[in-house]
C-alpha positions as CSV (number, residue, x, y, z in Angstrom):
1,M,69.0,84.0,73.0
2,K,68.0,84.2,69.4
3,K,65.6,87.0,70.1
4,V,68.4,88.9,72.0
5,K,70.9,88.3,69.1
6,I,68.3,89.7,66.6
7,I,67.6,92.8,68.8
8,L,71.3,93.4,69.0
9,I,71.8,93.2,65.3
10,M,69.0,95.5,64.7
11,A,70.4,98.0,67.2
12,F,73.9,98.1,65.6
13,V,72.4,98.3,62.2
14,F,70.4,101.4,63.2
15,L,73.6,102.9,64.8
16,T,75.5,102.5,61.7
17,A,72.9,104.0,59.7
18,L,72.8,106.9,62.1
19,N,76.5,107.5,61.7
20,I,76.0,107.5,57.9
21,A,72.8,109.5,57.6
22,G,73.6,112.0,60.2
23,A,71.2,113.4,62.7
24,E,68.2,110.9,63.1
25,T,66.1,109.4,65.6
26,F,67.2,106.2,67.3
27,K,64.1,104.4,68.7
28,L,64.5,101.7,71.3
29,T,61.8,99.5,73.0
30,L,62.4,98.3,76.5
31,D,63.7,94.9,75.2
32,E,66.2,96.5,72.9
33,A,67.4,98.8,75.7
34,I,67.9,95.9,78.1
35,A,69.8,93.9,75.4
36,L,72.1,96.9,74.7
37,A,72.8,97.4,78.4
38,L,73.6,93.7,79.0
39,E,76.0,93.8,76.0
40,N,77.7,97.0,77.0
41,S,77.9,96.7,80.7
42,T,81.6,96.5,81.8
43,V,80.5,95.3,85.2
44,L,78.9,92.2,83.6
45,K,81.9,91.6,81.4
46,A,84.1,91.7,84.7
47,K,81.7,89.2,86.3
48,K,81.9,87.0,83.3
49,L,85.7,86.9,83.5
50,G,85.2,86.0,87.2
51,T,83.3,82.9,86.2
52,F,86.1,81.9,83.7
53,S,88.6,82.5,86.4
54,A,86.6,80.2,88.8
55,Q,86.4,77.5,86.0
56,A,90.2,77.6,85.6
57,G,90.5,77.2,89.4
58,V,88.6,73.8,89.2
59,K,91.1,72.6,86.6
60,S,93.9,73.8,88.9
61,A,92.5,71.9,91.8
62,R,92.0,68.7,89.8
63,S,95.5,68.7,88.7
64,A,96.5,67.5,92.0
65,Y,95.0,64.1,91.0
66,F,97.8,63.8,88.3
67,P,101.6,63.3,88.7
68,A,103.8,66.2,88.7
69,V,106.7,65.5,86.1
70,S,109.9,67.6,85.7
71,A,113.1,67.2,83.8
72,G,116.4,68.9,84.2
73,A,120.0,69.0,82.8
74,S,123.1,70.3,84.1
75,Y,126.7,71.0,82.9
76,T,129.6,71.5,85.2
77,H,133.2,72.4,84.4
78,I,135.8,71.4,87.0
79,F,138.8,73.6,86.8
80,D,141.1,71.5,89.2
81,D,140.0,67.9,88.5
82,Q,141.2,65.6,91.4
83,K,143.5,62.7,90.4
84,S,144.7,59.9,92.6
85,S,148.6,59.4,93.1
86,D,150.6,57.0,91.0
87,M,151.1,53.7,92.8
88,T,154.6,52.1,92.9
89,I,155.3,48.6,94.2
90,T,159.0,47.3,94.0
91,G,159.5,44.9,91.4
92,F,156.4,45.8,89.6
93,P,155.4,48.6,87.0
94,T,154.2,51.7,88.3
95,I,150.4,52.0,88.3
96,P,149.4,55.4,87.1
97,G,146.8,57.4,89.1
98,S,143.3,57.9,87.8
99,Y,140.8,60.8,87.8
100,Y,137.7,60.6,90.2
101,A,135.3,62.5,87.8
102,S,135.0,64.0,84.5
103,S,136.3,67.5,84.0
104,D,133.1,68.5,82.1
105,P,130.2,66.1,83.4
106,I,126.7,66.5,82.0
107,S,123.7,65.0,83.9
108,L,120.1,64.7,82.6
109,S,117.3,63.8,85.0
110,A,113.5,63.2,85.1
111,D,111.4,63.2,88.3
112,V,107.8,62.0,88.7
113,N,105.9,62.7,92.0
114,Q,102.4,61.6,92.7
115,V,100.2,62.2,95.7
116,I,98.6,59.0,96.6
117,Y,96.2,59.7,99.5
118,T,95.7,62.9,101.4
119,F,92.6,61.9,103.6
120,G,90.2,64.0,101.5
121,M,92.3,67.2,101.0
122,R,92.4,67.0,97.2
123,K,88.7,66.0,97.0
124,N,87.6,68.9,99.3
125,S,89.8,71.4,97.3
126,V,88.1,70.4,94.0
127,L,84.7,70.7,95.7
128,I,85.6,74.2,97.1
129,S,86.7,75.4,93.6
130,E,83.4,74.0,92.1
131,E,81.6,76.0,94.8
132,N,83.5,79.1,93.7
133,V,82.2,78.5,90.1
134,K,78.7,78.5,91.5
135,L,79.2,81.5,93.5
136,A,80.8,83.3,90.5
137,G,77.7,82.3,88.4
138,L,75.5,83.7,91.1
139,D,77.3,86.9,91.1
140,F,76.9,87.1,87.4
141,E,73.2,86.5,87.5
142,E,72.6,88.8,90.3
143,E,74.4,91.7,88.5
144,K,72.5,90.9,85.4
145,R,69.2,90.9,87.4
146,K,70.0,94.3,89.0
147,L,70.9,95.9,85.5
148,V,67.7,94.7,84.0
149,I,65.7,96.2,86.9
150,A,67.7,99.5,86.8
151,V,67.1,99.8,83.0
152,S,63.5,99.1,83.3
153,R,63.0,101.7,86.1
154,A,64.9,104.2,84.3
155,F,63.1,103.3,80.9
156,Y,59.7,103.8,82.6
157,G,60.9,106.8,84.4
158,Y,61.5,108.3,81.1
159,I,58.0,107.3,79.8
160,L,56.4,108.7,82.9
161,A,58.4,112.0,82.5
162,K,57.3,112.3,79.0
163,E,53.6,111.7,80.0
164,V,53.7,114.3,82.7
165,L,55.4,116.9,80.4
166,V,52.5,116.3,78.0
167,V,50.1,117.0,80.7
168,E,52.0,120.1,81.8
169,E,52.2,121.5,78.3
170,E,48.5,120.9,77.7
171,T,47.8,122.6,81.1
172,L,50.1,125.4,80.0
173,S,48.2,125.8,76.7
174,Y,44.8,125.9,78.6
175,K,46.2,128.7,80.8
176,E,47.4,130.7,77.8
177,E,44.0,130.3,76.3
178,A,42.4,131.5,79.6
179,L,44.6,134.6,79.7
180,D,43.7,135.4,76.2
181,V,39.9,135.0,77.0
182,A,40.4,137.1,80.0
183,R,42.1,139.9,78.1
184,K,39.3,139.8,75.4
185,R,36.6,140.0,78.1
186,F,38.4,142.9,79.8
187,E,38.8,144.7,76.5
188,A,35.0,144.2,75.9
189,G,34.3,145.6,79.4
190,L,32.7,142.2,80.5
191,S,35.1,141.6,83.4
192,P,37.5,143.6,85.7
193,D,41.3,144.0,85.2
194,Y,42.1,141.8,88.2
195,E,40.9,138.8,86.2
196,V,43.5,139.4,83.7
197,L,46.2,140.0,86.3
198,S,45.1,136.7,88.1
199,S,45.4,134.8,84.7
200,E,48.9,136.3,84.1
201,S,50.0,135.5,87.6
202,D,48.7,132.0,87.3
203,L,50.4,131.4,83.9
204,E,53.8,132.7,85.1
205,N,53.6,130.6,88.2
206,F,52.9,127.5,86.2
207,K,55.8,128.1,83.6
208,P,58.6,126.8,86.0
209,G,56.8,123.6,86.5
210,V,56.9,123.0,82.8
211,I,60.5,123.8,82.5
212,S,61.1,121.3,85.4
213,A,59.1,118.8,83.6
214,R,61.1,119.1,80.4
215,N,64.4,119.0,82.3
216,R,63.1,115.8,84.0
217,V,62.7,114.2,80.5
218,E,66.2,115.1,79.7
219,F,67.6,113.8,82.9
220,T,65.7,110.5,82.8
221,L,66.9,110.0,79.1
222,L,70.5,110.7,80.3
223,A,70.1,108.0,83.1
224,V,68.9,105.5,80.6
225,M,71.7,106.4,78.1
226,D,74.2,105.9,81.0
227,L,72.9,102.5,81.8
228,L,73.0,101.4,78.0
229,G,76.7,102.3,78.0
230,F,76.4,105.2,75.5
231,D,79.6,107.4,76.0
232,G,80.8,110.5,74.2
233,D,78.9,113.0,72.2
234,T,75.5,112.0,71.2
235,S,74.5,115.3,69.6
236,E,74.5,113.9,66.2
237,F,71.6,111.7,66.8
238,D,68.4,111.6,68.9
239,V,67.4,108.7,71.1
240,E,63.8,108.1,71.6
241,L,62.4,105.2,74.1
242,T,59.1,103.9,72.8
243,G,56.8,102.3,75.2
244,V,53.4,102.7,77.1
245,L,52.6,102.8,80.9
246,E,50.1,100.0,81.5
247,P,49.3,98.4,84.7
248,E,50.2,94.6,85.2
249,Y,48.1,92.5,87.6
250,Y,49.5,89.5,89.4
251,S,48.0,87.2,92.1
252,F,50.2,85.6,94.8
253,E,49.8,82.9,97.5
254,K,51.6,83.8,100.5
255,D,53.2,80.5,101.3
256,K,54.2,79.9,97.7
257,I,55.7,83.5,97.3
258,I,57.8,83.1,100.5
259,E,58.9,79.7,99.4
260,Q,59.9,81.2,96.0
261,A,61.6,84.2,97.5
262,I,63.9,82.0,99.8
263,A,64.7,79.8,96.6
264,V,65.8,82.5,94.3
265,K,67.1,85.3,96.7
266,Y,70.7,86.0,95.9
267,E,71.6,86.6,99.6
268,V,70.2,83.2,100.7
269,S,72.0,81.3,97.8
270,Q,75.2,83.2,98.7
271,Y,74.8,82.2,102.3
272,K,74.3,78.6,101.4
273,S,77.4,78.6,99.1
274,N,79.6,80.1,101.8
275,I,78.3,77.5,104.2
276,S,79.2,74.7,101.9
277,M,82.7,76.1,101.3
278,M,83.4,76.7,105.0
279,S,82.3,73.1,105.7
280,L,84.6,71.9,103.0
281,Q,87.5,74.1,104.3
282,N,86.9,72.8,107.8
283,N,87.4,69.2,106.4
284,I,90.6,70.4,104.8
285,T,91.9,71.7,108.0
286,K,91.0,68.5,109.9
287,S,93.0,66.5,107.3
288,L,96.1,68.4,108.3
289,N,96.2,66.3,111.5
290,K,96.6,63.2,109.2
291,P,99.5,61.7,107.3
292,S,100.0,62.3,103.6
293,I,101.2,59.5,101.3
294,A,103.1,60.1,98.1
295,G,105.1,58.3,95.5
296,F,108.2,59.5,93.7
297,A,110.6,58.3,90.9
298,N,113.9,59.7,89.5
299,Y,116.0,58.7,86.7
300,T,119.3,60.4,86.2
301,L,121.8,59.9,83.3
302,M,125.4,60.9,83.9
303,S,128.1,61.4,81.1
304,G,131.0,59.1,81.3
305,F,134.8,60.0,81.3
306,D,138.2,58.6,80.7
307,S,139.7,57.9,84.1
308,S,143.2,58.2,82.9
309,T,142.9,61.7,81.3
310,G,139.8,63.0,83.0
311,D,138.4,63.9,79.7
312,P,134.5,63.6,79.3
313,R,133.0,60.9,77.1
314,Y,129.7,61.8,75.5
315,W,129.7,59.4,72.7
316,G,130.4,55.8,72.1
317,E,130.0,52.7,74.3
318,D,129.6,53.2,78.0
319,S,129.5,56.9,77.6
320,W,126.4,57.3,79.8
321,D,125.4,55.8,83.1
322,G,121.8,55.8,84.3
323,V,120.4,55.4,87.9
324,L,116.7,54.8,88.6
325,T,115.2,55.6,92.1
326,I,111.6,54.7,93.2
327,G,110.1,55.1,96.5
328,V,107.1,56.1,98.7
329,S,107.1,58.7,101.4
330,V,104.8,59.1,104.3
331,R,104.7,62.5,106.0
332,M,103.0,62.9,109.5
333,P,102.7,66.5,110.9
334,V,103.6,65.8,114.5
335,S,103.2,69.4,115.8
336,T,99.4,69.2,114.9
337,L,99.0,66.6,117.6
338,F,99.6,69.0,120.3
339,P,96.6,70.8,121.8
340,W,98.3,74.3,121.6
341,G,98.9,73.6,117.8
342,K,97.7,76.1,115.2
343,V,95.8,73.4,113.3
344,N,93.6,72.6,116.5
345,A,92.9,76.3,116.9
346,D,92.0,76.6,113.3
347,I,89.7,73.6,113.5
348,K,87.7,75.3,116.5
349,K,87.7,78.8,114.7
350,G,86.2,77.0,111.7
351,A,83.5,75.3,113.5
352,L,82.5,78.6,115.2
353,D,82.5,80.6,111.8
354,L,80.3,77.7,110.3
355,E,77.8,78.1,113.1
356,Q,77.7,81.9,112.8
357,L,77.0,81.3,108.9
358,E,74.2,79.0,109.7
359,M,72.7,81.4,112.4
360,G,73.0,84.3,109.7
361,L,71.1,82.1,107.0
362,S,68.4,81.1,109.5
363,S,67.9,84.9,110.4
364,L,67.8,85.9,106.8
365,E,65.2,83.2,105.9
366,N,63.1,84.3,108.9
367,G,63.3,87.9,107.7
368,I,61.9,86.8,104.4
369,S,59.1,84.9,105.8
370,V,57.9,87.8,108.2
């Protein structure tokens, strides 16, 4: 990581110097080119955001282990407040009627809900989200690997094109010298004119190949520039890729290289991750046939009122009255017990999909071994 940071700092310093000094040559080695490509790749940035999103998904799944707390407040205005009739008994004073409720009641409430047991649904949901993190990481590393390979191929394609151009230009120079010699021999009467015509024809026929080689250098350079993330006009500076074509020799043992190929191949890792997630999803589907247990609690405060006038009472003694409710709920999905239910069909489908993935993985591993 330190080496990559140093390369990036040097590259940006060079770019800044180019903008100040004008048209200069910006030289890049393969390592510097790869570092710039990794830094500027929008696809890699998108894949990185995908890993962050997957990590956020883990936190979301784990939140099911914690209680859900909510609070509320309500205010109601009653335009026609109901009042009981006056009660009159002969020989006794009249008992005035009273109001049933406040004309402007306020209520405050707090709710707490906690899932107690789900027969593995929460645990498997967390494990699936963690597998998503692994899969997002695999996608990021695979895209990074592909970009490194693409830059390396384009880089050495440019180096090869330059080497071919050197050979073509040297050959062109030899043919021009051969034509000059043929003309001098003809002028001295040492050779017939068809040798001059032959040399001229050979030279003219060779020139398009040189032009093609020059164009190939420009094309391969543009391919590298595109992978590096250069956009806009680059006419104010030149980019030169510095490197040499040297053979590299490796020795492999068949069994070890097959084992390594299976271990690091992206498609194999992707299959294994998908199999793991499918297995966990099947466990969640099976849990839908089982009951879920949850606890709940509610505390509600209601404002008081004067029963003789109906006016609300927000302050003072006995102004508020609270009620606490605590309980446990058990929910059993009865419809899932029927053989024609959707859950049973999903369980069978999940088992078949899992078997299909396992067969695909086996086929892929066999293909690598062959």
